[in-house]
C-alpha positions as CSV (number, residue, x, y, z in Angstrom):
1,X,13.6,1.1,-3.4
2,X,14.3,2.7,0.0
3,X,16.0,5.6,-1.7
4,X,12.9,6.2,-3.8
5,X,10.8,6.3,-0.7
6,X,13.1,8.7,1.2
7,X,13.2,10.9,-1.9
8,X,9.5,10.8,-2.2
9,X,9.1,12.0,1.4
10,X,11.7,14.8,0.8
11,X,9.9,15.9,-2.3
12,X,6.5,15.8,-0.6
13,X,5.2,13.0,-2.8
14,X,4.8,10.6,0.0
15,X,2.7,11.4,3.0
16,X,3.3,8.9,5.8
17,X,0.3,10.2,7.7
18,X,-1.9,9.0,4.9
19,X,-1.2,5.4,5.8
20,X,-2.9,5.9,9.2
21,X,-6.3,4.4,9.0
22,X,-8.7,4.4,11.8
23,X,-10.9,1.6,10.5
24,X,-11.2,-0.6,13.6
25,X,-14.0,-1.4,16.0
26,X,-12.4,0.4,19.0
27,X,-12.1,3.7,17.0
28,X,-15.6,3.4,15.6
29,X,-17.0,2.8,19.1
30,X,-15.4,5.9,20.5
31,X,-16.3,8.0,17.4
32,X,-19.9,6.9,17.8
33,X,-19.8,7.8,21.5
34,X,-18.3,11.2,20.8
35,X,-20.9,11.9,18.2
36,X,-23.8,10.9,20.4
37,X,-22.5,13.0,23.3
38,X,-21.7,16.0,21.1
39,X,-25.3,16.0,19.7
40,X,-26.8,15.6,23.2
41,X,-24.8,18.5,24.6
42,X,-25.5,20.6,21.5
43,X,-29.2,20.0,21.9
44,X,-29.1,21.3,25.5
45,X,-27.3,24.6,24.5
46,X,-29.0,27.8,23.3
47,X,-27.9,28.8,19.8
48,X,-25.5,31.5,21.0
49,X,-23.6,28.9,23.0
50,X,-23.3,26.2,20.3
51,X,-20.4,28.0,18.7
52,X,-18.5,27.6,22.0
53,X,-18.9,23.9,21.9
54,X,-17.7,23.8,18.3
55,X,-14.6,25.9,19.2
56,X,-13.9,23.6,22.2
57,X,-14.0,20.5,19.9
58,X,-11.8,22.3,17.4
59,X,-9.2,23.2,20.1
60,X,-9.2,19.6,21.3
61,X,-8.7,18.3,17.8
62,X,-5.8,20.7,17.3
63,X,-4.2,19.5,20.6
64,X,-4.6,15.8,19.6
65,X,-3.1,16.6,16.2
66,X,0.0,18.1,17.9
67,X,0.3,15.0,20.1
68,X,0.1,12.7,17.1
69,X,2.7,14.7,15.2
70,X,5.0,14.7,18.2
71,X,4.6,11.0,18.6
72,X,5.4,10.5,14.9
73,X,8.5,12.6,15.1
74,X,9.7,10.8,18.3
75,X,9.1,7.5,16.7
76,X,11.0,8.5,13.6
77,X,14.0,9.7,15.6
78,X,14.0,6.5,17.6
79,X,13.9,4.4,14.4
80,X,16.7,6.5,12.9
81,X,18.8,6.1,16.0
82,X,18.3,2.4,16.1
83,X,19.3,2.1,12.4
84,X,22.3,4.3,12.9
85,X,23.5,2.3,15.9
86,X,23.0,-1.0,14.2
87,X,24.9,0.1,11.0
88,X,27.8,2.2,12.5
89,X,28.5,0.7,15.9
90,X,29.3,-2.7,17.1
91,X,29.7,-4.3,20.5
92,X,33.0,-6.1,20.2
């Protein structure tokens, strides 16, 4: 079972990030707040400046993506180290 899962990750058949769902009240609250503020700011801007707001949001999304990826990698390493330590080392 576990070997099939690891193999699936290696072959690109399993995408761990797909299991991340943001379907909770807290996320929805902040998403709605972001959308409201984005639309308010966009309405204040002249057309030639609206693209800058979009680029700002894209850059922020890219930064957040990098933070999430880094957190995932660090969590994976931590989990792997915990497993290795529990399997190969003993406190005797």
